[in-house]
N, C-alpha and C positions, 0 to 999 in steps of 0.2 A: 392943394392937392387934388387930380380932378375927381370927377364920379362918375363918369362916364364910360362902362366898358370899352375898350378898343382893342378888338380882335385881330390878329395877328396869324400866319403859317405858325410860329412859335408857339403859338398856345394851343393847336394841333399838336406838334412833337411830343413838348412837354404834359400836356393833361388829356389828350384822347379826342376822341371825335364825337362826345356828348360834351361840353362845356355849362359851368353853372356860374364862371368868375373868368375872370380876365387877368392875362397879366400884367398890363397895361390900362391904365385911366387916363381919360382926356379929360381938361375943364369943360364943363357946361358951358362956358362962354364960346366955347368956340364950335359951337353946334348951332346949322344952321337946320329950320327944320326939325322934324321931330324923331324917336329914336326908331330902328325897327323892333317889331313888337316880339314878343319871349316866344318859344317855339318856331324861331326864323330858322332856317336851314341857310348855312353860307358853302358856296362852292366855288374850288380854286378855277378862276377861268383865265388866267396869265401866270406867266412865272412858274411858278411849282404847279403845273396842274395834274388832278388825280386825286383830290383831297378833297373833303368835306367836310363837316360840321354841323351837329343840332345844335344852338344858343336857348338856351330854357330862359334866357335875361334879356330884356328889352337892354339896344347896343347896336352899335356900330363898328365897322371891318374897316379895313385899306384897302388899296383900289385894288388888288389879286385877284378880290372875292365878288362874288354874284350872290343876293340874298333874293331865296325861294321865301315867298309868305302864299298861305292857302288863302286865297279870296272866302268872302263869307260863306256864299252860295255850297262852298265845297267843304266847308267844316266839318258839318252833319255826313260826310261820304268818304272823309280820308280818316285814318289813324294817322298822326301828325309822325308816329315811330315809324310807321309801314313806309311812308316814303322816304324816311331818313335810311332806312335801309335798303329800298331801292335806289336812292343816291348812288349805292356801289357800282348800279348797273350804269349809272349817268357818268360817272367818272371813268369807266371804260371808254362810253360813249366819247368824251370828249377829247381822249387823248389818240380817238382815231380820227377828231373832225379840229382840228388847227388852221389858221390861218395860215397859208405862205409869204413867209417874213423871214426877217432875222430876229425878231423877239417871237418867243412863243406865245400863243393867245388862240382862246379857242373862237371858231368862227359865231359871233351872236347871233346873225340871223340862222342860222341852223340850230342853234341852241335851243331860239325859242319854239322851235317845232319839235323838240323832243317829246317822247309819247310816256307819261304815266297810266300802267295799267287801271280798273278801277274795280276792281273786286268785293266781295260783298264786303261789310265790317269784319261780324264776325270771322271771317276768313283773313281777312289783315290783321286782326288782335292774336288769332293761333301764331300767323307767322312771326309775329311779333315777339309771342312767349315762348317759341321757340328758339329763336336766333338770342332773344335777349338769355335764354337757359345756357345757350354756348358761350355768349359772350360773360357770362360771370364764371364758369368753370377756366375759362382761359385767364381772368384775369387773377381767379384764386390761385391758380398755377404761376402766372408772372407775379404776384403780391412775393411767394414763396423763396421764387426764383431769387427775388429781389433781395429778400431776405436773407437767401444763405449767400448772396454775395455778399453783402455787410457784413455778415458774421465773416465769413472769410476775408475781407481786408482788415477787420482787425485783430485777426489770430495772426493773418501776413507780417502786419504791422508789429505785432507784438513780438515776433522772432530778430527784430532787428535793434540796435540801440540807437537812440538819438545823437546826432551829431554834437549835440551839448555833451555827453554823458563824459566826465573827466575820467571814468575807468577803463574808457576804452580806449585803444590806439586807433588811427587812423591813417591811409595810404593814401597820396593821390592815384589818380586813374592813368597818367603817363607814365608813371614808373613801375607799373605791372598791366597794361597794354598799350598796344598802339592803336593811336584813332587817327583816319584816315576818312578822307571824302575824295568822289568822283570831279578831278579839275574840271570846269567848264568845257575848254578847251576838247578835254577828252571826249566828250557827252556827242559836242557838236561836228566835231571833225570823223568820230570812229563811231557813232553810234545811228542804227538805222532798227527803228520799231518797227514788227511788225505783227496782225493778227494771229497768225499761227505757227506753230516752231513747238522747240524742244527748249532752250534756252528763256528765263524769266528775268526781266531787270525789274529789281526791287524797287519799288517807289513808297512814297508815305503811304498811299493807301492801303500797301498791301501789310502794314505792319499794323499791329492792333494789341492792346492789352495782351503782351506777352507772347502770341500769336502767329504765323503768317498767314493774311487772307488773300487767295487768290484766286475771288470771282471776278475781277477784274485787272487782267493779265496784259503787258508790251514784252513781245518775245526778242530776241536778239542778233539769232541766229543768224544773220546775215550782216552781220557787224565784222568790224577788224578787230577780232578779240584776239590778235597776237600785239594789240596794241593795249589791251586793256587789262592786263597782267596784273592790274594793283586793285583794279574792282573785281577781279573774279573770288568768289567767298566759298568759304569752305566749312563743314561741319565744326559747330561751337561759337563760329563767329556770332556777335550781335549787333544787330543792329538799332540806329538811337535816331528818331528822326529830330532834326533841327531847325525847323523851318516852318511856319504854321502851327499845326498841331504836333508842338513840341513835347516831348518827352515820350512817347511810343515807342516800344519793343519787342526784338523779337530773336530767336532764335535759329541758325540754317542748322535744318536736320539732314541734308543730304548733299556730297559731291557733287562737282559738275554739274549743276544745274541752276544757280544765280548767281546773278551779275548785280552789280551796286548800281542804281539810279540816282540822278542829282536828291538834293537837300535831306536825304538818308548817310547819316553817317557811320562807318565799319570801327566797331571794337573789336580786337583780335588782343585774346589775353595772351602776355607772353610768362612762360614758367608754368611752375605750378605748384601756386601759393594762393590762387583762385579757380574755382570750377564756373565756366560759363554762366551755368541756371543759378547759382548763388546769384552773382551779380544781377543777372535778371531781374529775377525776383527783388532784388534790393530797389533794382530803378524802378519798381513796379510800385513802390510802397508809399503810401503817401507822407510818409516823414521825408524822403526824398525830394517828394515835389517842392514840399512847404521849408526843405531847408536848404535845398539846393538848387533845383533848378528856376525857381520864379524868383530869388535873387538874382541869377546871372541873366534872367531875360533881358534882352534889348528891345527899347522903345521904337516901334519903326512902324511902317503901316503892315508889315507882318510880323507875328513873332519870331524872332532866332534865337539861338545863342552858337558863335563862333567857336570854331573849332579850337583855338585854345583856353578857351573858357571851359569844355568839354572836359577838357584835358587836365582840368585842376578837380575833376569832382573828388571825393573825396569816398574811399571805402572802409568800412569796418575792419580791422585786422582780427580773424578768426580762425582755427585751427580748421583743417580740411575733416575733419570729423565732423567737427559741428556744420560745418558747411554741408555735408551729406544729409545730416540729422534734419536740417531746416528744410533744404530740398525734399524730401521723404516724405513730412508732414505738409508742404503748400503742392506737394504734384498732388496730394489725393483730395484735397479742395480744391484744386482746379481742376482734376478731373469731373466733381461733381457739378461744379458752378457752370463750365466753358465747353465743355466736351461734347461736342454736335448731335455723335452718335450713340452718347451712354447717356448722358446725365439732363437735368432738369429741360437746359433749354431743346434736347431733342422733344420731350414730351410736351414741351409748349409749343413748339414748333407743329408736331403731330397735331394737336388741339385745334390749332390755328388753318389748319388745311382741311380739316374735317369740317372743320365751323364756315369756311368758303365754300366748300364743296355743296353743303347742304344749304347755304346760303342761296347759293347761283340757281340750285335745284326749287328751290322754293319761289325764288323770285322770276320766273319763267314761267310767262303763259301766251297762252297763243292771241295773234291779231283778231280782232274783234271783226 
Protein backbone atom coordinates (compact mmCIF):
# COMPACT_ATOMS: atom_id res chain seq x y z
CA UNK A 1 0.00 0.00 0.00
CA UNK A 2 1.19 3.52 -0.75
CA UNK A 3 1.98 6.12 1.88
CA UNK A 4 2.00 9.31 -0.22
CA UNK A 5 -1.28 11.31 -0.10
CA UNK A 6 -2.68 11.78 -3.62
CA UNK A 7 -5.44 14.40 -3.76
CA UNK A 8 -8.21 14.51 -6.34
CA UNK A 9 -11.44 16.46 -6.76
CA UNK A 10 -13.20 13.58 -5.02
CA UNK A 11 -11.35 14.50 -1.81
CA UNK A 12 -12.90 17.98 -1.82
CA UNK A 13 -16.37 16.63 -2.61
CA UNK A 14 -16.11 14.09 0.19
CA UNK A 15 -14.15 15.85 2.93
CA UNK A 16 -14.45 19.58 2.26
CA UNK A 17 -11.93 22.31 1.61
CA UNK A 18 -9.47 21.75 4.45
CA UNK A 19 -7.86 18.32 4.05
CA UNK A 20 -5.88 16.35 6.61
CA UNK A 21 -5.68 13.04 4.73
CA UNK A 22 -6.38 11.70 1.25
CA UNK A 23 -8.85 9.16 -0.06
CA UNK A 24 -6.09 7.65 -2.17
CA UNK A 25 -2.37 7.07 -1.55
CA UNK A 26 0.40 6.23 -4.03
CA UNK A 27 3.59 4.28 -3.54
CA UNK A 28 6.64 6.37 -2.66
CA UNK A 29 8.59 4.49 -5.35
CA UNK A 30 6.51 6.29 -7.99
CA UNK A 31 7.39 9.77 -6.72
CA UNK A 32 10.05 11.82 -8.52
CA UNK A 33 11.40 14.70 -6.48
CA UNK A 34 9.91 16.01 -3.25
CA UNK A 35 6.33 16.27 -2.07
CA UNK A 36 4.59 19.62 -1.94
CA UNK A 37 4.88 20.95 1.62
CA UNK A 38 2.18 21.06 4.26
CA UNK A 39 -0.09 24.11 4.30
CA UNK A 40 -0.12 24.34 0.51
CA UNK A 41 -3.26 25.31 -1.39
CA UNK A 42 -4.45 23.36 -4.41
CA UNK A 43 -6.53 25.23 -7.01
CA UNK A 44 -8.45 23.47 -9.76
CA UNK A 45 -7.22 25.02 -13.02
CA UNK A 46 -8.66 22.48 -15.49
CA UNK A 47 -11.76 20.29 -15.80
CA UNK A 48 -13.81 21.12 -12.65
CA UNK A 49 -12.74 24.75 -12.24
CA UNK A 50 -13.75 26.92 -9.28
CA UNK A 51 -12.60 24.73 -6.38
CA UNK A 52 -9.65 24.87 -4.01
CA UNK A 53 -8.47 23.30 -0.77
CA UNK A 54 -5.91 23.83 1.98
CA UNK A 55 -3.72 20.72 2.33
CA UNK A 56 -2.26 20.44 5.83
CA UNK A 57 0.15 17.55 5.10
CA UNK A 58 2.96 16.99 2.56
CA UNK A 59 1.24 15.70 -0.57
CA UNK A 60 0.77 15.31 -4.30
CA UNK A 61 -2.31 15.97 -6.44
CA UNK A 62 -3.46 15.05 -9.92
CA UNK A 63 -2.91 17.23 -12.97
CA UNK A 64 -6.22 19.07 -12.55
CA UNK A 65 -4.74 21.10 -9.69
CA UNK A 66 -2.13 23.83 -9.42
CA UNK A 67 -0.29 24.12 -6.08
CA UNK A 68 0.17 27.47 -4.32
CA UNK A 69 2.99 27.62 -1.75
CA UNK A 70 4.20 30.59 0.24
CA UNK A 71 7.74 31.69 -0.54
CA UNK A 72 9.96 32.16 2.49
CA UNK A 73 9.96 35.95 2.27
CA UNK A 74 6.15 36.01 2.56
CA UNK A 75 5.74 33.55 5.42
CA UNK A 76 5.92 36.33 8.02
CA UNK A 77 3.44 38.49 6.12
CA UNK A 78 0.61 36.03 5.49
CA UNK A 79 -1.61 33.81 7.56
CA UNK A 80 -2.08 30.77 5.30
CA UNK A 81 -5.70 30.52 6.39
CA UNK A 82 -6.30 34.06 5.14
CA UNK A 83 -4.92 33.06 1.75
CA UNK A 84 -7.14 29.96 1.82
CA UNK A 85 -10.22 32.13 2.30
CA UNK A 86 -9.08 34.62 -0.31
CA UNK A 87 -8.84 31.76 -2.82
CA UNK A 88 -12.64 31.83 -2.98
CA UNK A 89 -12.05 35.09 -4.88
CA UNK A 90 -9.46 33.28 -6.98
CA UNK A 91 -12.02 30.54 -7.76
CA UNK A 92 -14.41 33.15 -9.17
CA UNK A 93 -11.58 34.78 -11.10
CA UNK A 94 -10.57 31.42 -12.64
CA UNK A 95 -14.09 30.82 -13.93
CA UNK A 96 -13.88 34.10 -15.84
CA UNK A 97 -10.40 33.55 -17.32
CA UNK A 98 -10.54 30.35 -19.32
CA UNK A 99 -8.65 29.35 -22.44
CA UNK A 100 -10.83 29.31 -25.52
CA UNK A 101 -10.65 25.62 -26.34
CA UNK A 102 -12.79 22.49 -26.19
CA UNK A 103 -11.20 21.50 -22.88
CA UNK A 104 -11.92 23.81 -19.94
CA UNK A 105 -8.72 25.19 -18.44
CA UNK A 106 -7.57 28.43 -16.85
CA UNK A 107 -5.33 30.80 -18.82
CA UNK A 108 -2.19 30.18 -16.77
CA UNK A 109 -0.42 33.22 -18.16
CA UNK A 110 -3.04 35.39 -16.50
CA UNK A 111 -3.29 33.06 -13.49
CA UNK A 112 0.27 33.89 -12.45
CA UNK A 113 -0.64 37.59 -12.47
CA UNK A 114 -3.54 37.24 -10.00
CA UNK A 115 -2.97 39.66 -7.11
CA UNK A 116 -3.46 38.95 -3.40
CA UNK A 117 -3.92 41.87 -0.94
CA UNK A 118 -1.47 42.18 1.97
CA UNK A 119 -3.44 43.52 4.95
CA UNK A 120 -1.72 43.61 8.36
CA UNK A 121 -1.40 40.20 10.00
CA UNK A 122 -3.76 41.17 12.83
CA UNK A 123 -6.41 42.07 10.25
CA UNK A 124 -5.88 38.77 8.44
CA UNK A 125 -6.21 36.82 11.69
CA UNK A 126 -9.40 38.63 12.69
CA UNK A 127 -10.92 37.87 9.26
CA UNK A 128 -9.90 34.23 9.68
CA UNK A 129 -11.44 34.14 13.17
CA UNK A 130 -14.77 35.50 11.92
CA UNK A 131 -14.93 33.22 8.88
CA UNK A 132 -13.85 30.20 10.93
CA UNK A 133 -16.77 30.87 13.28
CA UNK A 134 -19.23 31.03 10.40
CA UNK A 135 -17.77 27.82 9.01
CA UNK A 136 -18.03 26.11 12.40
CA UNK A 137 -21.69 27.08 12.83
CA UNK A 138 -22.55 25.89 9.33
CA UNK A 139 -20.69 22.63 9.96
CA UNK A 140 -22.65 22.06 13.18
CA UNK A 141 -25.95 22.52 11.36
CA UNK A 142 -24.81 20.28 8.52
CA UNK A 143 -23.76 17.59 11.00
CA UNK A 144 -27.17 17.81 12.67
CA UNK A 145 -28.86 17.49 9.29
CA UNK A 146 -26.71 14.46 8.41
CA UNK A 147 -27.56 12.81 11.73
CA UNK A 148 -31.26 13.58 11.25
CA UNK A 149 -31.17 12.06 7.77
CA UNK A 150 -29.55 8.89 9.10
CA UNK A 151 -32.22 8.72 11.79
CA UNK A 152 -34.88 9.21 9.13
CA UNK A 153 -33.40 6.47 6.94
CA UNK A 154 -33.34 4.10 9.90
CA UNK A 155 -37.00 4.70 10.78
CA UNK A 156 -38.01 4.66 7.11
CA UNK A 157 -36.41 1.24 6.62
CA UNK A 158 -38.03 -0.02 9.82
CA UNK A 159 -41.48 0.63 8.33
CA UNK A 160 -40.94 -1.99 5.63
CA UNK A 161 -40.27 -5.73 5.79
CA UNK A 162 -37.28 -7.52 4.31
CA UNK A 163 -37.95 -9.60 1.24
CA UNK A 164 -36.54 -12.49 3.28
CA UNK A 165 -39.40 -12.20 5.78
CA UNK A 166 -41.38 -15.45 5.51
CA UNK A 167 -44.43 -13.93 7.21
CA UNK A 168 -45.03 -11.35 4.49
CA UNK A 169 -46.65 -11.93 1.10
CA UNK A 170 -45.10 -10.20 -1.90
CA UNK A 171 -46.49 -9.20 -5.27
CA UNK A 172 -44.64 -8.49 -8.53
CA UNK A 173 -44.69 -4.85 -9.62
CA UNK A 174 -46.03 -5.76 -13.08
CA UNK A 175 -49.16 -7.26 -11.52
CA UNK A 176 -50.17 -3.99 -9.85
CA UNK A 177 -48.60 -1.34 -12.09
CA UNK A 178 -47.78 -0.53 -15.69
CA UNK A 179 -44.07 0.09 -16.29
CA UNK A 180 -43.13 1.90 -19.51
CA UNK A 181 -40.43 4.10 -21.00
CA UNK A 182 -40.10 6.58 -23.86
CA UNK A 183 -39.04 4.70 -26.98
CA UNK A 184 -35.95 5.96 -28.76
CA UNK A 185 -37.75 6.69 -32.02
CA UNK A 186 -40.38 8.75 -30.15
CA UNK A 187 -37.68 10.92 -28.65
CA UNK A 188 -35.69 11.52 -31.83
CA UNK A 189 -38.67 11.94 -34.10
CA UNK A 190 -41.19 13.89 -32.03
CA UNK A 191 -39.38 15.70 -29.21
CA UNK A 192 -37.93 19.20 -29.58
CA UNK A 193 -36.20 20.62 -26.50
CA UNK A 194 -36.20 24.34 -25.70
CA UNK A 195 -34.95 26.47 -22.82
CA UNK A 196 -38.31 28.14 -22.17
CA UNK A 197 -41.91 27.02 -22.05
CA UNK A 198 -44.49 25.48 -19.74
CA UNK A 199 -44.31 21.73 -20.38
CA UNK A 200 -41.26 19.99 -18.89
CA UNK A 201 -39.53 16.81 -20.06
CA UNK A 202 -38.40 15.07 -16.88
CA UNK A 203 -34.89 13.62 -17.21
CA UNK A 204 -32.85 11.56 -14.79
CA UNK A 205 -31.24 14.64 -13.22
CA UNK A 206 -34.72 15.92 -12.31
CA UNK A 207 -35.46 12.86 -10.15
CA UNK A 208 -33.73 12.66 -6.77
CA UNK A 209 -34.47 11.20 -3.34
CA UNK A 210 -38.23 11.17 -3.75
CA UNK A 211 -38.47 14.70 -5.13
CA UNK A 212 -38.59 16.47 -8.48
CA UNK A 213 -35.55 18.76 -8.83
CA UNK A 214 -36.42 21.49 -11.33
CA UNK A 215 -33.41 23.81 -11.30
CA UNK A 216 -32.23 22.45 -14.70
CA UNK A 217 -35.09 21.60 -17.05
CA UNK A 218 -35.85 21.23 -20.74
CA UNK A 219 -39.21 22.23 -22.19
CA UNK A 220 -41.11 20.37 -24.92
CA UNK A 221 -43.91 22.80 -25.76
CA UNK A 222 -42.83 22.84 -29.42
CA UNK A 223 -42.86 19.04 -29.75
CA UNK A 224 -45.54 16.98 -31.49
CA UNK A 225 -47.32 16.13 -28.25
CA UNK A 226 -50.08 14.28 -30.09
CA UNK A 227 -47.50 11.55 -30.82
CA UNK A 228 -46.31 11.39 -27.21
CA UNK A 229 -49.47 10.30 -25.45
CA UNK A 230 -47.69 7.34 -23.84
CA UNK A 231 -45.17 9.61 -22.16
CA UNK A 232 -47.60 12.20 -20.80
CA UNK A 233 -47.43 12.13 -17.01
CA UNK A 234 -50.24 12.59 -14.51
CA UNK A 235 -50.66 12.97 -10.76
CA UNK A 236 -49.63 9.83 -8.88
CA UNK A 237 -47.21 8.53 -11.53
CA UNK A 238 -43.86 7.44 -10.13
CA UNK A 239 -40.60 7.99 -12.02
CA UNK A 240 -37.71 5.52 -11.69
CA UNK A 241 -34.24 6.14 -13.15
CA UNK A 242 -32.89 2.97 -14.73
CA UNK A 243 -29.67 4.14 -16.45
CA UNK A 244 -26.59 5.70 -14.86
CA UNK A 245 -27.74 6.73 -11.39
CA UNK A 246 -30.16 3.84 -11.00
CA UNK A 247 -33.01 3.81 -8.49
CA UNK A 248 -33.86 7.48 -8.02
CA UNK A 249 -37.61 8.00 -7.68
CA UNK A 250 -40.16 10.82 -7.47
CA UNK A 251 -43.91 11.30 -7.76
CA UNK A 252 -45.76 13.53 -10.22
CA UNK A 253 -47.82 16.11 -8.34
CA UNK A 254 -49.48 18.01 -11.20
CA UNK A 255 -51.38 17.14 -14.37
CA UNK A 256 -50.67 18.57 -17.84
CA UNK A 257 -47.18 19.77 -16.97
CA UNK A 258 -44.72 16.88 -17.40
CA UNK A 259 -43.65 14.40 -20.07
CA UNK A 260 -41.27 11.49 -19.77
CA UNK A 261 -37.72 11.83 -21.13
CA UNK A 262 -35.41 8.91 -22.04
CA UNK A 263 -33.63 6.84 -19.34
CA UNK A 264 -36.48 7.32 -16.86
CA UNK A 265 -39.22 4.70 -16.41
CA UNK A 266 -42.87 5.50 -15.70
CA UNK A 267 -44.52 3.34 -13.02
CA UNK A 268 -48.31 3.84 -12.98
CA UNK A 269 -50.32 1.90 -10.40
CA UNK A 270 -53.41 0.04 -11.61
CA UNK A 271 -56.31 -0.49 -9.22
CA UNK A 272 -56.67 0.51 -5.60
CA UNK A 273 -54.40 -1.93 -3.75
CA UNK A 274 -51.38 0.39 -3.53
CA UNK A 275 -50.87 4.06 -2.84
CA UNK A 276 -48.18 5.65 -5.06
CA UNK A 277 -46.45 7.34 -2.15
CA UNK A 278 -46.19 4.08 -0.18
CA UNK A 279 -44.55 2.44 -3.18
CA UNK A 280 -42.19 5.40 -3.59
CA UNK A 281 -41.12 5.31 0.05
CA UNK A 282 -40.42 1.58 -0.23
CA UNK A 283 -38.32 2.17 -3.36
CA UNK A 284 -36.28 4.72 -1.38
CA UNK A 285 -35.29 2.24 1.35
CA UNK A 286 -31.87 0.71 1.73
CA UNK A 287 -33.65 -2.63 1.96
CA UNK A 288 -35.05 -2.24 -1.54
CA UNK A 289 -31.71 -1.11 -2.95
CA UNK A 290 -29.77 -3.96 -1.32
CA UNK A 291 -32.28 -6.76 -1.87
CA UNK A 292 -33.63 -5.90 -5.31
CA UNK A 293 -31.84 -3.14 -7.27
CA UNK A 294 -28.26 -4.29 -6.59
CA UNK A 295 -29.03 -7.87 -7.60
CA UNK A 296 -30.54 -6.82 -10.92
CA UNK A 297 -28.00 -4.23 -12.10
CA UNK A 298 -26.41 -5.10 -15.43
CA UNK A 299 -22.66 -4.73 -15.83
CA UNK A 300 -21.83 -2.44 -18.75
CA UNK A 301 -20.13 0.87 -19.45
CA UNK A 302 -23.09 2.46 -17.65
CA UNK A 303 -25.18 0.89 -14.89
CA UNK A 304 -28.69 -0.01 -15.98
CA UNK A 305 -31.68 -2.24 -15.29
CA UNK A 306 -33.80 -3.36 -18.27
CA UNK A 307 -37.58 -2.90 -18.21
CA UNK A 308 -38.33 -6.61 -17.91
CA UNK A 309 -36.37 -6.76 -14.65
CA UNK A 310 -37.97 -3.61 -13.25
CA UNK A 311 -41.34 -5.22 -13.83
CA UNK A 312 -40.22 -8.14 -11.65
CA UNK A 313 -39.59 -5.94 -8.60
CA UNK A 314 -41.62 -7.11 -5.62
CA UNK A 315 -43.79 -5.07 -3.25
CA UNK A 316 -44.89 -6.16 0.23
CA UNK A 317 -48.63 -6.81 0.44
CA UNK A 318 -50.08 -4.66 3.23
CA UNK A 319 -53.48 -3.08 3.82
CA UNK A 320 -54.34 0.44 2.65
CA UNK A 321 -54.74 1.41 6.31
CA UNK A 322 -51.18 0.32 7.04
CA UNK A 323 -49.92 2.16 3.94
CA UNK A 324 -51.62 5.38 5.10
CA UNK A 325 -50.03 5.01 8.55
CA UNK A 326 -46.54 4.53 7.07
CA UNK A 327 -46.97 7.50 4.71
CA UNK A 328 -48.05 9.75 7.60
CA UNK A 329 -44.95 8.86 9.65
CA UNK A 330 -42.51 9.24 6.78
CA UNK A 331 -44.03 12.47 5.48
CA UNK A 332 -43.19 14.12 8.80
CA UNK A 333 -39.58 12.93 8.71
CA UNK A 334 -39.22 13.83 5.05
CA UNK A 335 -40.54 17.33 5.64
CA UNK A 336 -38.04 17.95 8.42
CA UNK A 337 -35.05 16.59 6.51
CA UNK A 338 -35.73 17.58 2.92
CA UNK A 339 -38.16 20.50 2.72
CA UNK A 340 -35.97 23.36 1.52
CA UNK A 341 -38.44 25.99 2.75
CA UNK A 342 -39.17 24.69 6.25
CA UNK A 343 -36.64 22.14 7.48
CA UNK A 344 -33.01 22.07 8.49
CA UNK A 345 -31.79 22.38 4.87
CA UNK A 346 -33.33 25.85 4.73
CA UNK A 347 -31.42 26.86 7.85
CA UNK A 348 -28.18 25.43 6.44
CA UNK A 349 -28.76 27.25 3.14
CA UNK A 350 -29.49 30.54 4.93
CA UNK A 351 -26.39 30.22 7.09
CA UNK A 352 -24.25 29.42 4.03
CA UNK A 353 -25.63 32.44 2.19
CA UNK A 354 -24.90 34.66 5.21
CA UNK A 355 -21.37 33.28 5.42
CA UNK A 356 -20.71 33.92 1.73
CA UNK A 357 -22.04 37.48 2.06
CA UNK A 358 -19.70 38.34 4.94
CA UNK A 359 -16.80 36.48 3.34
CA UNK A 360 -17.16 38.63 0.25
CA UNK A 361 -17.34 41.83 2.33
CA UNK A 362 -14.37 40.90 4.53
CA UNK A 363 -12.19 39.92 1.59
CA UNK A 364 -12.82 43.06 -0.47
CA UNK A 365 -9.89 45.47 -0.35
CA UNK A 366 -9.14 48.65 -2.26
CA UNK A 367 -6.33 48.37 -4.79
CA UNK A 368 -3.16 50.00 -3.52
